[in-house]
MARKENU-941482 format. One record per residue (C-alpha): x, y, z; residue in three letters. Coordinates in pm, whole numbers, padded with zeros to 5 digits, m for minus. Last residue first. Example, Ala and Ser with C-alpha at 12.3 -4.5 7.8 and 13.67 -1.06 7.14 Angstrom:
<rs>
<px->01367 | py->m00106 | pz->00714 | titi->Ser> .
<px->01230 | py->m00450 | pz->00780 | titi->Ala> .
</rs>
This chain:
<rs>
<px->m05500 | py->m03285 | pz->14605 | titi->Gly> .
<px->m05363 | py->m03463 | pz->14911 | titi->Ala> .
<px->m05663 | py->m03697 | pz->14894 | titi->Met> .
<px->m05572 | py->m03784 | pz->14534 | titi->Ala> .
<px->m05216 | py->m03862 | pz->14643 | titi->Ala> .
<px->m05358 | py->m04075 | pz->14924 | titi->Leu> .
<px->m05569 | py->m04278 | pz->14683 | titi->His> .
<px->m05302 | py->m04318 | pz->14413 | titi->Arg> .
<px->m05042 | py->m04431 | pz->14667 | titi->Ile> .
<px->m05291 | py->m04668 | pz->14829 | titi->Arg> .
<px->m05378 | py->m04824 | pz->14491 | titi->Ala> .
<px->m05008 | py->m04859 | pz->14410 | titi->Leu> .
<px->m04958 | py->m05046 | pz->14736 | titi->Glu> .
<px->m05242 | py->m05288 | pz->14659 | titi->Ser> .
<px->m05101 | py->m05344 | pz->14309 | titi->Pro> .
<px->m04760 | py->m05433 | pz->14459 | titi->Leu> .
<px->m04468 | py->m05190 | pz->14433 | titi->Phe> .
<px->m04151 | py->m05360 | pz->14312 | titi->Thr> .
<px->m03895 | py->m05465 | pz->14569 | titi->Pro> .
<px->m03664 | py->m05296 | pz->14513 | titi->Gly> .
<px->m03295 | py->m05202 | pz->14487 | titi->Gly> .
<px->m03342 | py->m04858 | pz->14641 | titi->Gln> .
<px->m03710 | py->m04798 | pz->14690 | titi->Arg> .
<px->m03856 | py->m04473 | pz->14562 | titi->Gly> .
<px->m04163 | py->m04253 | pz->14589 | titi->Val> .
<px->m04269 | py->m03987 | pz->14339 | titi->Val> .
<px->m04564 | py->m03759 | pz->14418 | titi->Leu> .
<px->m04682 | py->m03545 | pz->14129 | titi->Ala> .
<px->m04781 | py->m03180 | pz->14100 | titi->Leu> .
<px->m04943 | py->m02958 | pz->13837 | titi->Asp> .
<px->m05313 | py->m03034 | pz->13838 | titi->Ala> .
<px->m05345 | py->m03169 | pz->14190 | titi->Arg> .
<px->m05129 | py->m03462 | pz->14301 | titi->Val> .
<px->m05046 | py->m03709 | pz->14024 | titi->Pro> .
<px->m04907 | py->m04051 | pz->14117 | titi->Ala> .
<px->m04559 | py->m04196 | pz->14096 | titi->Ala> .
<px->m04390 | py->m04525 | pz->14179 | titi->Ala> .
<px->m04017 | py->m04585 | pz->14160 | titi->Leu> .
<px->m03792 | py->m04891 | pz->14182 | titi->Val> .
<px->m03423 | py->m04818 | pz->14218 | titi->Ala> .
<px->m03081 | py->m04914 | pz->14087 | titi->Asp> .
<px->m02787 | py->m04746 | pz->14257 | titi->Gly> .
<px->m02727 | py->m04373 | pz->14297 | titi->Trp> .
<px->m02380 | py->m04216 | pz->14271 | titi->Asp> .
<px->m02480 | py->m03987 | pz->13982 | titi->Pro> .
<px->m02852 | py->m04018 | pz->13905 | titi->Leu> .
<px->m02988 | py->m04297 | pz->13688 | titi->Trp> .
<px->m02645 | py->m04449 | pz->13763 | titi->Gly> .
<px->m02773 | py->m04797 | pz->13848 | titi->Glu> .
<px->m03079 | py->m04886 | pz->13642 | titi->Ala> .
<px->m03423 | py->m04736 | pz->13699 | titi->Leu> .
<px->m03739 | py->m04944 | pz->13734 | titi->Glu> .
<px->m04077 | py->m04787 | pz->13675 | titi->Met> .
<px->m04422 | py->m04742 | pz->13826 | titi->Thr> .
<px->m04714 | py->m04532 | pz->13710 | titi->Thr> .
<px->m05029 | py->m04362 | pz->13830 | titi->Leu> .
<px->m05127 | py->m04089 | pz->13587 | titi->Glu> .
<px->m04997 | py->m03756 | pz->13458 | titi->Glu> .
<px->m04638 | py->m03839 | pz->13549 | titi->Leu> .
<px->m04535 | py->m03694 | pz->13207 | titi->Ser> .
<px->m04225 | py->m03909 | pz->13167 | titi->Gly> .
<px->m03959 | py->m04005 | pz->13421 | titi->Leu> .
<px->m03677 | py->m03887 | pz->13192 | titi->Ala> .
<px->m03807 | py->m03530 | pz->13224 | titi->Gln> .
<px->m03741 | py->m03549 | pz->13596 | titi->Leu> .
<px->m03378 | py->m03646 | pz->13534 | titi->Ser> .
<px->m03331 | py->m03355 | pz->13294 | titi->Glu> .
<px->m03496 | py->m03103 | pz->13528 | titi->Ala> .
<px->m03257 | py->m03219 | pz->13800 | titi->Thr> .
<px->m03362 | py->m03441 | pz->14088 | titi->Phe> .
<px->m03190 | py->m03409 | pz->14424 | titi->Asp> .
<px->m03223 | py->m03751 | pz->14582 | titi->Pro> .
<px->m03441 | py->m03810 | pz->14890 | titi->Ala> .
<px->m03273 | py->m03924 | pz->15213 | titi->Met> .
<px->m03517 | py->m03720 | pz->15427 | titi->Asp> .
<px->m03825 | py->m03626 | pz->15231 | titi->Ser> .
<px->m03815 | py->m03396 | pz->14931 | titi->Gly> .
<px->m04004 | py->m03086 | pz->14823 | titi->Tyr> .
<px->m04070 | py->m02883 | pz->14509 | titi->Val> .
<px->m03844 | py->m03065 | pz->14265 | titi->Gln> .
<px->m03880 | py->m02870 | pz->13942 | titi->Glu> .
<px->m03987 | py->m02988 | pz->13598 | titi->Leu> .
<px->m04186 | py->m02665 | pz->13538 | titi->Thr> .
<px->m04510 | py->m02840 | pz->13439 | titi->Gln> .
<px->m04477 | py->m03161 | pz->13638 | titi->Arg> .
<px->m04393 | py->m02980 | pz->13960 | titi->Asn> .
<px->m04234 | py->m03246 | pz->14176 | titi->Val> .
<px->m04292 | py->m03380 | pz->14525 | titi->Leu> .
<px->m04022 | py->m03622 | pz->14635 | titi->Val> .
<px->m04024 | py->m03943 | pz->14835 | titi->Ala> .
<px->m03764 | py->m04160 | pz->15007 | titi->Trp> .
<px->m03669 | py->m04502 | pz->15139 | titi->Glu> .
<px->m03997 | py->m04692 | pz->15096 | titi->Cys> .
<px->m04245 | py->m04853 | pz->15332 | titi->His> .
<px->m04549 | py->m04672 | pz->15185 | titi->Phe> .
<px->m04668 | py->m04486 | pz->15495 | titi->Val> .
<px->m04331 | py->m04459 | pz->15668 | titi->Ala> .
<px->m04137 | py->m04338 | pz->15362 | titi->Pro> .
<px->m04442 | py->m04131 | pz->15249 | titi->Ala> .
<px->m04473 | py->m03912 | pz->15560 | titi->Ala> .
<px->m04268 | py->m03619 | pz->15428 | titi->Ala> .
<px->m04430 | py->m03644 | pz->15086 | titi->Thr> .
<px->m04779 | py->m03661 | pz->15237 | titi->Leu> .
<px->m04715 | py->m03348 | pz->15443 | titi->Leu> .
<px->m04576 | py->m03166 | pz->15139 | titi->Gln> .
<px->m04886 | py->m03246 | pz->14932 | titi->Pro> .
<px->m05121 | py->m03156 | pz->15221 | titi->Ala> .
<px->m04971 | py->m02814 | pz->15295 | titi->Gln> .
<px->m05271 | py->m02618 | pz->15167 | titi->Glu> .
<px->m05504 | py->m02875 | pz->15324 | titi->Pro> .
<px->m05366 | py->m02826 | pz->15678 | titi->Ser> .
<px->m05604 | py->m03006 | pz->15919 | titi->Ala> .
<px->m05718 | py->m03252 | pz->15654 | titi->Thr> .
<px->m05356 | py->m03329 | pz->15559 | titi->Met> .
<px->m05264 | py->m03388 | pz->15923 | titi->Arg> .
<px->m05560 | py->m03622 | pz->15971 | titi->Glu> .
<px->m05480 | py->m03811 | pz->15653 | titi->Leu> .
<px->m05119 | py->m03855 | pz->15768 | titi->Thr> .
<px->m05229 | py->m03987 | pz->16106 | titi->Glu> .
<px->m05468 | py->m04231 | pz->15941 | titi->Ile> .
<px->m05208 | py->m04366 | pz->15700 | titi->Asp> .
<px->m04931 | py->m04378 | pz->15965 | titi->Ala> .
<px->m05137 | py->m04587 | pz->16208 | titi->Glu> .
<px->m05001 | py->m04911 | pz->16060 | titi->Leu> .
<px->m04647 | py->m04823 | pz->16153 | titi->Gly> .
<px->m04435 | py->m04530 | pz->16254 | titi->Asp> .
<px->m04263 | py->m04499 | pz->16591 | titi->Gly> .
<px->m03915 | py->m04553 | pz->16456 | titi->Glu> .
<px->m03881 | py->m04464 | pz->16090 | titi->Pro> .
<px->m03831 | py->m04774 | pz->15874 | titi->Tyr> .
<px->m03513 | py->m04968 | pz->15802 | titi->Arg> .
<px->m03502 | py->m05216 | pz->15516 | titi->Ser> .
<px->m03537 | py->m05584 | pz->15435 | titi->Phe> .
<px->m03694 | py->m05717 | pz->15120 | titi->Trp> .
<px->m03829 | py->m06034 | pz->14964 | titi->Leu> .
<px->m03773 | py->m06284 | pz->15245 | titi->Val> .
<px->m03905 | py->m06616 | pz->15120 | titi->Arg> .
<px->m04112 | py->m06872 | pz->15314 | titi->Val> .
<px->m04233 | py->m07200 | pz->15164 | titi->Gly> .
<px->m04089 | py->m07418 | pz->15440 | titi->Glu> .
<px->m03940 | py->m07218 | pz->15726 | titi->Val> .
<px->m03561 | py->m07203 | pz->15694 | titi->Ala> .
<px->m03614 | py->m06880 | pz->15498 | titi->Thr> .
<px->m03716 | py->m06707 | pz->15820 | titi->Cys> .
<px->m03409 | py->m06807 | pz->16021 | titi->Ala> .
<px->m03173 | py->m06713 | pz->15739 | titi->Ser> .
<px->m03335 | py->m06371 | pz->15701 | titi->Val> .
<px->m03315 | py->m06306 | pz->16075 | titi->Leu> .
<px->m02949 | py->m06399 | pz->16092 | titi->Glu> .
<px->m02874 | py->m06192 | pz->15782 | titi->Asp> .
<px->m03029 | py->m05889 | pz->15954 | titi->Pro> .
<px->m02742 | py->m05895 | pz->16205 | titi->Met> .
<px->m02804 | py->m05918 | pz->16576 | titi->Thr> .
<px->m02550 | py->m05715 | pz->16774 | titi->Gly> .
<px->m02804 | py->m05492 | pz->16942 | titi->Pro> .
<px->m03148 | py->m05656 | pz->16953 | titi->Pro> .
<px->m03364 | py->m05649 | pz->16639 | titi->Leu> .
<px->m03678 | py->m05437 | pz->16607 | titi->Ala> .
<px->m03982 | py->m05520 | pz->16399 | titi->Leu> .
<px->m04226 | py->m05400 | pz->16134 | titi->Met> .
<px->m04319 | py->m05716 | pz->15944 | titi->Phe> .
<px->m04467 | py->m05664 | pz->15598 | titi->Asp> .
<px->m04669 | py->m05955 | pz->15464 | titi->Asp> .
<px->m04713 | py->m06094 | pz->15112 | titi->Ile> .
<px->m04950 | py->m06391 | pz->15118 | titi->Ala> .
<px->m04899 | py->m06690 | pz->14892 | titi->His> .
<px->m05144 | py->m06914 | pz->14709 | titi->Gly> .
<px->m05077 | py->m06764 | pz->14370 | titi->Asp> .
<px->m05082 | py->m06402 | pz->14489 | titi->His> .
<px->m05194 | py->m06220 | pz->14803 | titi->Arg> .
<px->m05111 | py->m05863 | pz->14904 | titi->Gly> .
<px->m04995 | py->m05609 | pz->15159 | titi->Val> .
<px->m05079 | py->m05790 | pz->15482 | titi->Val> .
<px->m04939 | py->m05574 | pz->15762 | titi->Glu> .
<px->m04766 | py->m05703 | pz->16074 | titi->Val> .
<px->m04680 | py->m05481 | pz->16370 | titi->Ala> .
<px->m04420 | py->m05421 | pz->16640 | titi->His> .
<px->m04247 | py->m05761 | pz->16621 | titi->Ile> .
<px->m03953 | py->m05786 | pz->16862 | titi->Asp> .
<px->m03669 | py->m05994 | pz->16718 | titi->Gly> .
<px->m03454 | py->m06194 | pz->16958 | titi->Gly> .
<px->m03320 | py->m06442 | pz->16702 | titi->Val> .
<px->m03562 | py->m06716 | pz->16811 | titi->Thr> .
<px->m03844 | py->m06462 | pz->16827 | titi->Gly> .
<px->m03835 | py->m06402 | pz->16454 | titi->Val> .
<px->m03853 | py->m06780 | pz->16421 | titi->Val> .
<px->m04182 | py->m06783 | pz->16610 | titi->Ser> .
<px->m04335 | py->m06497 | pz->16412 | titi->Ala> .
<px->m04258 | py->m06684 | pz->16090 | titi->Val> .
<px->m04432 | py->m06997 | pz->16217 | titi->Ala> .
<px->m04727 | py->m06795 | pz->16342 | titi->Gly> .
<px->m04775 | py->m06639 | pz->16000 | titi->Leu> .
<px->m04768 | py->m06980 | pz->15834 | titi->Ser> .
<px->m05008 | py->m07145 | pz->16081 | titi->Gly> .
<px->m05322 | py->m07130 | pz->15871 | titi->Pro> .
<px->m05258 | py->m07107 | pz->15495 | titi->Arg> .
<px->m05143 | py->m06843 | pz->15250 | titi->Asp> .
<px->m04789 | py->m06979 | pz->15213 | titi->Pro> .
<px->m04536 | py->m06707 | pz->15291 | titi->Leu> .
<px->m04378 | py->m06417 | pz->15104 | titi->Ser> .
<px->m04201 | py->m06184 | pz->15345 | titi->Val> .
<px->m04129 | py->m05812 | pz->15350 | titi->Arg> .
<px->m03911 | py->m05703 | pz->15643 | titi->Met> .
</rs>
């Protein structure tokens, strides 16, 4: 759950308390950015059976100054250690580093899917679970992908796919990593910096 909360003492504790009132179990909290007096935090948590996400969202937004920006599932067992674990796997198998980063990207970058594409041949080389099947035409529509970029795609950008927010970074001379969030939120500057850094490490 991504939350915007006032960047002042006590705000994080207040949100944690209301998560507890609906039975939520917080596994980890990650600060992903700060802007205009607000902190943007990602809460990795579990809800008890029968508890709907709407209950959690309503409880959080009842706290003064708090907004829930995004709520999505993330792979069980992944969290703040995902960056380090992914780097270790890439270091151990450098030839497979781009594929390893693509597979880990949903957990590392808190997104739904990731694909590795060949920018020269316009082919999808590898995709994570839940990734769309890009065609050469749909890849061409994303541009050259020669540098870090982000874009918003309207519903229908691929058949039967809703609107999405994408971020992409080059990996080696001919590859690019593309990560996607269905319906948002947009990727923050701190997230884009991590995507660029890890993509460079994979290269």
